[in-house]
C-alpha positions as CSV (number, residue, x, y, z in Angstrom):
1,M,-16.5,-12.1,34.9
2,H,-12.9,-12.8,36.0
3,E,-11.5,-10.9,39.0
4,L,-8.2,-9.2,38.5
5,A,-6.4,-6.9,41.0
6,L,-6.0,-3.3,39.7
7,P,-2.2,-3.5,39.6
8,L,-2.3,-6.6,37.5
9,L,-4.8,-5.0,35.2
10,I,-2.6,-1.9,34.8
11,G,0.4,-4.3,34.1
12,L,-1.5,-6.1,31.3
13,I,-2.6,-2.8,29.8
14,A,1.0,-1.8,29.8
15,V,1.9,-5.0,28.0
16,A,-0.8,-4.3,25.4
17,L,0.5,-0.8,24.8
18,A,4.0,-2.2,24.5
19,F,2.7,-4.5,21.8
20,D,1.2,-1.4,20.1
21,F,4.5,0.4,20.3
22,L,6.2,-2.6,18.8
23,N,3.6,-2.8,16.1
24,G,4.5,0.8,15.1
25,L,8.2,0.0,15.3
26,H,7.7,-3.1,13.2
27,D,5.3,-1.5,10.7
28,A,7.1,1.8,10.2
29,A,8.3,0.5,6.9
30,N,4.7,0.2,5.6
31,S,4.3,3.9,5.4
32,I,7.7,5.2,4.6
33,A,9.6,2.5,2.6
34,T,8.6,4.1,-0.7
35,V,9.5,7.7,0.2
36,V,12.8,6.6,1.7
37,A,13.7,4.3,-1.3
38,T,12.9,7.1,-3.8
39,R,14.9,9.6,-1.6
40,L,11.8,11.8,-1.4
41,L,12.3,12.1,2.3
42,S,15.3,11.3,4.5
43,P,14.8,8.4,6.9
44,L,14.5,10.7,10.0
45,K,12.0,13.0,8.3
46,A,10.1,10.0,7.0
47,V,9.5,8.4,10.4
48,A,8.4,11.7,11.9
49,F,6.1,12.2,8.9
50,A,4.6,8.7,9.3
51,A,4.2,9.0,13.1
52,F,2.4,12.3,12.8
53,F,-0.1,10.9,10.3
54,N,-0.5,7.7,12.3
55,F,-1.8,9.8,15.1
56,T,-3.9,11.9,12.8
57,A,-6.1,8.8,12.4
58,Y,-7.4,9.5,15.9
59,F,-9.1,12.6,14.7
60,L,-10.5,10.8,11.7
61,S,-12.0,8.2,14.0
62,I,-13.8,10.9,16.0
63,I,-15.4,12.3,12.9
64,F,-16.3,8.8,11.6
65,P,-16.9,6.5,14.7
66,S,-18.0,3.7,12.3
67,L,-14.3,3.3,11.3
68,H,-13.7,1.7,14.7
69,K,-15.2,-1.6,13.7
70,V,-11.8,-3.3,13.6
71,A,-11.5,-3.0,17.4
72,E,-14.8,-4.8,17.8
73,T,-13.7,-7.6,15.5
74,I,-10.5,-8.1,17.5
75,G,-12.3,-7.7,20.9
76,K,-15.3,-10.0,20.3
77,G,-15.1,-11.3,16.7
78,I,-12.2,-13.7,16.9
79,I,-12.7,-15.4,20.3
80,D,-16.0,-15.2,22.2
81,K,-15.7,-12.2,24.5
82,D,-17.4,-14.0,27.4
83,L,-14.7,-16.7,27.3
84,V,-11.7,-14.4,27.3
85,T,-9.6,-14.3,30.5
86,P,-6.6,-12.2,31.6
87,S,-4.5,-15.3,30.9
88,V,-5.8,-15.5,27.3
89,V,-5.0,-11.8,26.8
90,F,-1.5,-12.3,28.2
91,G,-0.8,-15.3,26.0
92,A,-2.1,-13.5,22.9
93,L,0.1,-10.5,23.5
94,I,3.3,-12.4,24.2
95,G,2.7,-14.7,21.2
96,A,2.3,-11.7,18.9
97,M,5.2,-9.8,20.4
98,F,7.5,-12.8,20.2
99,W,6.8,-13.2,16.5
100,N,7.2,-9.4,15.9
101,V,10.6,-9.3,17.5
102,V,11.8,-12.4,15.6
103,T,10.7,-11.0,12.2
104,W,11.9,-7.5,13.0
105,W,15.3,-8.8,14.0
106,R,15.5,-10.8,10.7
107,G,14.2,-7.8,8.6
108,I,11.1,-9.8,7.5
109,P,8.0,-7.7,6.8
110,S,5.5,-10.0,8.4
111,S,2.1,-8.9,9.8
112,S,1.7,-7.6,13.3
113,S,-2.0,-7.9,12.8
114,H,-2.0,-11.5,12.0
115,A,0.6,-12.2,14.8
116,L,-2.0,-10.8,17.2
117,V,-4.8,-12.8,15.7
118,G,-2.7,-15.9,15.9
119,G,-1.7,-15.3,19.5
120,L,-5.4,-14.7,20.4
121,V,-6.5,-17.8,18.6
122,G,-3.8,-19.9,20.2
123,A,-4.4,-18.7,23.8
124,G,-8.2,-18.8,23.3
125,V,-8.2,-22.4,22.0
126,A,-5.8,-23.4,24.8
127,H,-8.4,-22.0,27.3
128,S,-11.7,-23.1,25.9
129,G,-11.1,-25.3,22.8
130,L,-12.3,-24.7,19.3
131,S,-15.8,-23.9,20.5
132,G,-14.6,-20.4,21.6
133,I,-13.6,-19.4,18.1
134,Q,-15.9,-16.9,16.3
135,W,-15.5,-18.4,12.9
136,A,-17.1,-15.5,11.0
137,G,-14.6,-13.0,12.3
138,L,-11.6,-15.4,11.9
139,N,-12.6,-16.5,8.4
140,K,-12.8,-12.9,7.0
141,T,-9.5,-12.2,8.6
142,V,-7.8,-15.3,7.0
143,I,-9.4,-14.5,3.6
144,A,-8.0,-11.0,3.8
145,I,-4.5,-12.5,4.2
146,F,-4.7,-13.7,0.6
147,L,-7.0,-11.1,-0.9
148,S,-5.4,-7.9,0.4
149,P,-2.0,-8.3,-1.3
150,M,-3.5,-9.6,-4.6
151,L,-6.1,-6.9,-4.8
152,G,-3.5,-4.3,-3.8
153,M,-1.2,-5.5,-6.5
154,L,-3.9,-5.3,-9.1
155,L,-5.1,-1.9,-7.9
156,S,-1.6,-0.4,-7.9
157,L,-1.0,-1.8,-11.4
158,L,-4.2,-0.2,-12.6
159,I,-3.2,3.1,-11.0
160,M,0.2,3.0,-12.7
161,L,-1.5,2.4,-16.1
162,A,-4.1,5.1,-15.6
163,S,-1.7,7.7,-14.3
164,S,0.7,6.9,-17.1
165,W,-2.0,7.6,-19.6
166,T,-3.0,10.8,-17.8
167,F,0.6,12.2,-17.9
168,N,1.2,10.9,-21.4
169,N,1.7,14.4,-22.9
170,A,3.6,15.9,-19.9
171,T,7.4,16.6,-20.1
172,P,9.5,14.3,-18.0
173,R,10.4,17.2,-15.7
174,S,6.8,18.3,-15.0
175,A,5.6,14.7,-14.6
176,E,8.4,14.0,-12.1
177,G,7.4,17.1,-10.1
178,S,3.8,16.1,-10.1
179,F,4.5,12.5,-9.0
180,K,6.7,13.8,-6.1
181,F,3.7,15.8,-4.8
182,L,1.3,12.9,-5.4
183,H,3.7,10.5,-3.8
184,I,4.0,12.5,-0.6
185,A,0.2,13.0,-0.4
186,S,-0.5,9.3,-0.9
187,S,2.1,8.3,1.7
188,A,0.4,10.6,4.2
189,T,-2.9,9.0,3.4
190,Y,-1.4,5.5,3.8
191,S,0.1,6.4,7.1
192,I,-3.4,7.6,8.3
193,S,-5.0,4.3,7.1
194,H,-2.2,2.3,8.8
195,G,-2.7,4.1,12.2
196,L,-6.4,3.7,11.9
197,N,-6.4,0.0,11.2
198,D,-3.5,-1.1,13.3
199,A,-4.1,0.9,16.5
200,Q,-7.5,-0.6,16.7
201,K,-6.2,-4.1,17.2
202,T,-4.7,-3.1,20.6
203,M,-7.9,-1.2,21.4
204,G,-9.8,-4.4,20.9
205,I,-7.5,-6.3,23.2
206,I,-7.6,-3.8,26.0
207,T,-11.4,-3.4,25.7
208,V,-12.1,-7.1,25.9
209,L,-9.7,-7.2,29.0
210,L,-11.7,-4.5,30.7
211,Y,-15.0,-6.2,29.7
212,S,-13.9,-9.7,31.0
213,T,-12.7,-8.3,34.3
214,G,-15.8,-6.1,35.0
215,Y,-14.0,-2.8,34.7
216,L,-16.0,-1.9,31.5
217,K,-19.6,-1.2,32.3
218,G,-22.5,-1.3,29.8
219,D,-22.2,-2.5,26.2
220,F,-18.9,-3.5,24.6
221,H,-17.3,-0.2,23.5
222,V,-13.9,1.3,23.2
223,P,-13.4,3.9,26.0
224,H,-11.9,7.2,24.8
225,W,-8.8,6.9,27.0
226,V,-8.1,3.5,25.4
227,A,-8.3,4.9,21.9
228,I,-6.0,7.8,22.4
229,S,-3.5,5.7,24.4
230,C,-3.3,3.3,21.5
231,Y,-2.8,6.0,18.9
232,V,0.0,7.6,20.9
233,A,1.7,4.2,21.5
234,I,1.7,3.2,17.8
235,S,2.8,6.7,16.7
236,L,5.8,6.6,19.1
237,G,6.7,3.1,17.8
238,T,6.6,4.3,14.3
239,L,8.8,7.2,15.3
240,S,11.4,4.7,16.4
241,G,11.5,3.2,12.9
242,G,12.3,-0.4,11.7
243,W,15.2,0.0,9.4
244,K,15.9,-3.6,8.3
245,I,12.3,-4.0,7.2
246,I,12.4,-0.6,5.4
247,Q,15.3,-1.9,3.4
248,T,13.4,-5.0,2.4
249,M,10.2,-3.2,1.5
250,G,11.7,-0.2,-0.2
251,T,14.7,-1.6,-2.1
252,R,15.0,-5.3,-2.1
253,I,11.7,-6.2,-3.6
254,T,12.0,-3.8,-6.6
255,K,13.5,-0.4,-7.4
256,L,10.9,2.3,-7.2
257,S,10.4,5.6,-9.0
258,Q,8.2,8.5,-7.7
259,H,5.5,7.3,-10.0
260,Q,5.6,3.8,-8.7
261,G,5.8,5.0,-5.1
262,F,2.7,7.1,-5.6
263,S,0.8,4.2,-7.2
264,A,1.7,1.7,-4.4
265,S,0.8,4.1,-1.6
266,L,-2.5,5.1,-3.2
267,G,-3.4,1.5,-3.8
268,G,-2.6,0.6,-0.3
269,S,-4.6,3.5,1.1
270,V,-7.7,2.5,-0.7
271,M,-7.4,-1.1,0.4
272,V,-6.8,-0.4,4.1
273,F,-9.5,2.3,4.4
274,T,-11.9,-0.1,2.8
275,A,-10.9,-2.9,5.3
276,S,-11.3,-0.5,8.2
277,A,-14.8,0.4,7.1
278,L,-15.7,-3.3,6.8
279,G,-14.2,-4.1,10.3
280,I,-11.5,-6.4,8.9
281,P,-8.1,-6.3,10.7
282,V,-6.2,-6.4,7.4
283,S,-2.4,-6.6,7.3
284,T,-1.0,-3.3,6.2
285,T,2.3,-5.1,5.6
286,H,0.8,-7.6,3.2
287,T,-1.2,-4.9,1.5
288,I,1.6,-2.5,0.8
289,T,4.0,-5.4,-0.3
290,G,1.4,-6.5,-2.8
291,C,1.1,-2.9,-4.0
292,I,4.8,-2.4,-4.4
293,I,5.0,-5.6,-6.4
294,G,2.1,-4.4,-8.6
295,A,3.7,-1.0,-9.2
296,G,7.0,-2.8,-10.0
297,T,5.3,-5.3,-12.4
298,A,3.7,-2.4,-14.3
299,R,7.2,-1.4,-15.4
300,R,8.3,-4.9,-16.2
301,T,7.9,-8.3,-14.5
302,S,11.6,-8.8,-14.4
303,S,12.1,-5.7,-12.2
304,V,10.6,-7.5,-9.2
305,R,12.9,-9.7,-7.2
306,W,10.6,-12.7,-6.9
307,G,12.9,-14.6,-4.6
308,V,12.7,-11.9,-2.0
309,A,8.9,-11.6,-2.5
310,G,8.7,-15.4,-2.1
311,N,10.5,-15.3,1.3
312,V,8.0,-12.6,2.4
313,V,5.1,-14.8,1.4
314,I,6.4,-17.7,3.4
315,A,6.6,-15.5,6.5
316,W,3.0,-14.5,5.9
317,I,1.9,-18.2,5.8
318,I,3.5,-19.2,9.1
319,T,2.8,-16.0,11.1
320,I,-0.6,-17.1,12.5
321,P,0.4,-20.7,13.3
322,A,3.7,-19.6,14.9
323,S,2.2,-16.9,17.0
324,A,-0.7,-19.1,17.9
325,L,1.7,-21.8,19.2
326,V,3.6,-19.2,21.4
327,G,0.3,-17.7,22.6
328,A,-0.9,-21.1,23.7
329,L,2.4,-21.9,25.4
330,F,2.3,-18.7,27.4
331,Y,-1.3,-19.2,28.3
332,W,-0.4,-22.6,29.7
333,L,2.5,-21.1,31.7
334,T,0.2,-18.7,33.4
335,T,-2.0,-21.6,34.5
336,L,0.9,-23.2,36.4
337,F,1.1,-20.3,38.9
């Protein structure tokens, strides 16, 4: 157990919630890019819509507590929880926040989730070496980096084909009206899945901080006040929006119809809910990007701007190493004082 004065503990929790807020700000595009790009909702209404359903995930987690496995993976499944110190937590958070700010400023839809994992790995290795890594948890997270966008792309492509067959005999006007309704419903579902998966990452960080400093008694579990604080923080961040990333996600990768927006959102929802049930801190950014590409490819391959998609993929690849480096650097800085 590592002793930490209460004011410093409160300060670190505030930093964690700031990351959660930034996560919502950075990832607002995940939930609303399709509804904004298709003009189904105005940008202001869209962010309010996404923020509301981000917070709705809190009530879903109360009904199904097993959906909080992601917090356990982040808290004790990436770095051994008994080796985590306040300095490791600080380094992890700063590493993740630094990368989030850089990619948000550049309008690049990188992963907040993997930025946090990278920061945690970098700070953890700087503290205890490679022996502190929980390889099972890290491996499934890294595998999800590659699988989630590919499976999302395939699933959205199949949804496009199945729904096209279903509405084959419908008039264009009635089909458009149906897809508008289905699109808004699937976007709401994706916002819930986003809030559920992403808010848990900060829950895991705060919980392992409380555990390592002796403020959490008994078994490793997420306190209720931690859960609701994280859901509030990510919802407020989403409400603030991330307009550059929304532009990249919603318009620069491919031009979307209501049909394609519905297919991408539904495919993403299935992927992220499945990941949450399995305890995998999947990237909602990677997932929805793959789904948008899949929905665009269903129309025709040339409709996807592959150069933009390629730049996004490059950002995915370097996210964990870059945030790990910054996390390790800030861990070392804390040891100098």
